[in-house]
C-alpha positions as CSV (number, residue, x, y, z in Angstrom):
1,M,82.3,81.0,98.4
2,F,82.3,83.8,100.4
3,V,81.0,85.6,103.9
4,I,80.1,89.6,103.8
5,D,80.9,91.8,106.1
6,T,79.0,95.2,107.2
7,T,81.7,97.3,106.2
8,V,81.4,95.8,102.8
9,L,78.0,96.1,102.5
10,S,77.9,99.2,103.7
11,N,80.3,100.4,100.9
12,F,78.1,98.9,98.2
13,A,74.6,100.6,100.0
14,A,76.0,104.0,100.6
15,V,76.6,103.7,96.7
16,Q,72.7,102.6,95.8
17,K,74.9,99.7,94.7
18,I,73.9,96.4,96.7
19,D,72.3,95.1,93.3
20,T,75.6,95.1,91.2
21,L,77.2,93.5,95.0
22,V,74.5,90.6,94.3
23,R,76.1,90.8,90.2
24,I,79.4,90.4,91.1
25,L,78.9,87.6,93.6
26,K,76.3,85.7,92.1
27,D,75.3,82.8,94.5
28,E,78.6,82.9,95.9
29,A,78.2,84.2,99.1
30,V,76.2,84.3,102.5
31,V,75.8,86.9,104.8
32,P,75.6,86.0,108.9
33,E,72.5,87.1,110.6
34,P,74.5,89.0,113.3
35,V,75.8,91.2,109.9
36,V,72.1,91.7,109.1
37,N,71.5,93.0,112.5
38,E,73.8,95.2,111.8
39,F,73.5,96.6,108.7
40,H,69.8,97.0,109.6
41,D,70.7,99.2,112.6
42,C,72.1,101.5,110.8
43,R,68.8,103.8,110.1
44,R,69.9,104.5,106.6
45,F,70.2,100.7,105.3
46,S,67.5,99.0,108.0
47,R,64.9,99.2,104.6
48,L,67.4,97.3,102.1
49,E,66.7,93.6,100.9
50,I,70.8,92.5,101.0
51,G,70.2,89.9,98.9
52,F,71.8,87.1,99.6
53,P,70.8,83.9,101.8
54,V,71.4,84.4,105.6
55,V,73.5,82.5,108.0
56,Q,71.8,81.7,110.8
57,I,74.1,81.5,114.1
58,M,73.2,80.6,117.6
59,R,74.2,83.0,119.9
60,E,75.7,81.0,122.3
61,D,77.8,79.3,120.0
62,L,78.9,83.1,118.5
63,E,79.4,83.9,122.0
64,L,81.9,80.7,122.9
65,F,83.7,81.6,120.1
66,A,84.3,85.5,121.0
67,D,85.4,84.2,123.5
68,S,88.1,82.0,122.4
69,V,88.9,84.8,120.3
70,S,89.8,86.8,123.0
71,S,91.8,84.6,124.6
72,F,93.7,84.6,121.5
73,G,94.5,88.1,122.2
74,F,91.5,89.3,119.6
75,S,89.4,92.0,121.8
76,G,87.3,94.7,119.9
77,L,86.2,92.3,116.9
78,G,81.9,93.0,116.7
79,K,80.0,90.3,116.3
80,G,79.8,90.9,112.5
81,E,83.6,90.3,112.4
82,L,83.0,87.6,114.5
83,S,80.4,86.2,112.3
84,C,82.2,86.1,109.2
85,I,85.7,84.8,111.1
86,F,82.9,81.7,112.7
87,T,81.4,81.1,109.2
88,V,84.0,80.1,107.8
89,S,86.5,78.4,110.8
90,I,83.9,76.8,112.1
91,K,80.7,76.5,110.1
92,N,82.4,76.0,106.7
93,L,79.7,77.4,104.6
94,A,82.1,79.8,103.2
95,D,86.3,79.9,102.7
96,T,87.1,83.7,102.1
97,V,85.9,86.9,104.0
98,L,85.0,89.6,102.5
99,T,85.8,93.6,105.1
100,D,87.5,95.9,105.3
101,D,87.8,95.9,108.7
102,N,91.6,96.5,109.7
103,L,91.1,94.3,112.7
104,A,89.0,91.5,111.1
105,R,91.6,91.5,108.5
106,K,94.9,91.4,111.1
107,Y,92.9,88.3,112.7
108,C,92.5,86.5,109.1
109,R,95.9,87.3,108.5
110,K,97.3,85.8,111.8
111,Y,94.9,82.5,111.4
112,K,95.1,82.1,107.7
113,I,91.6,83.0,106.2
114,E,92.0,84.4,102.9
115,F,90.5,87.9,103.1
116,H,89.3,90.5,100.5
117,G,87.1,93.8,100.6
118,S,85.4,95.8,98.3
119,V,88.4,96.9,95.8
120,Y,88.5,93.3,95.5
121,I,84.9,93.0,94.7
122,L,85.2,95.7,92.2
123,A,88.2,94.6,90.5
124,L,85.9,90.9,90.1
125,G,83.0,93.3,88.5
126,V,85.2,94.0,86.1
127,R,86.7,91.0,85.8
128,E,83.2,89.3,85.2
129,R,82.3,92.3,82.6
130,V,79.9,92.9,85.4
131,H,80.8,97.0,84.6
132,S,83.7,98.9,83.1
133,L,87.1,99.9,84.4
134,S,86.2,103.7,84.7
135,E,82.6,102.5,86.3
136,A,84.4,100.7,88.7
137,E,86.9,103.4,89.9
138,K,83.6,106.1,89.7
139,L,81.8,103.8,92.4
140,L,85.5,103.6,95.0
141,S,85.4,107.1,94.8
142,E,82.2,107.7,95.7
143,M,82.1,105.3,98.9
144,K,85.5,107.4,99.5
145,C,83.2,109.9,99.5
146,Y,80.6,108.5,101.3
147,G,83.1,107.3,104.5
148,F,85.5,104.5,102.6
149,W,88.9,105.8,103.9
150,L,91.2,104.2,101.6
151,K,94.8,104.6,101.1
152,D,94.9,107.0,97.5
153,R,97.5,104.7,95.7
154,I,95.3,101.4,96.0
155,S,92.7,101.7,92.9
156,V,90.0,99.0,91.2
157,Q,93.0,98.6,88.5
158,E,96.2,98.0,90.9
159,A,93.8,95.1,92.4
160,L,92.7,93.9,88.8
161,R,96.5,93.4,88.0
162,L,96.9,91.6,90.6
163,L,94.1,89.7,90.8
164,C,94.7,88.4,86.6
């Protein structure tokens, strides 16, 4: 089960492919309420339907978790990233964080939480025959045009090779 962060939602929404994200992940993903709030705070995405079940997290629980995370030296994580990590490590509703945020990935790496990002999801879509490799590479290129920063050497084809 996956938990989706704002960065991934935004990448797919920017290219108007939330429906593709839903088709790839099917019923294997959830989105924490703080992520939904962050996503809808962006005027461009304020009216978009997300298409995934929403995980409710009490504000007090998230604040307590944020305090414990910062005591380990991880300041700077936003509520969205924190709620994704909380969903995996405390609520046990997912086992993999889907994020393109570098600090969130660093935290996941340190605490052995599995994580992947938008390129992985595109590769998963190729493997599941939701779209072709060329369509996935085109979507990645479009995401980059909308601000998704990624090293040029990373491609859907390379992610697909690692996925198989």
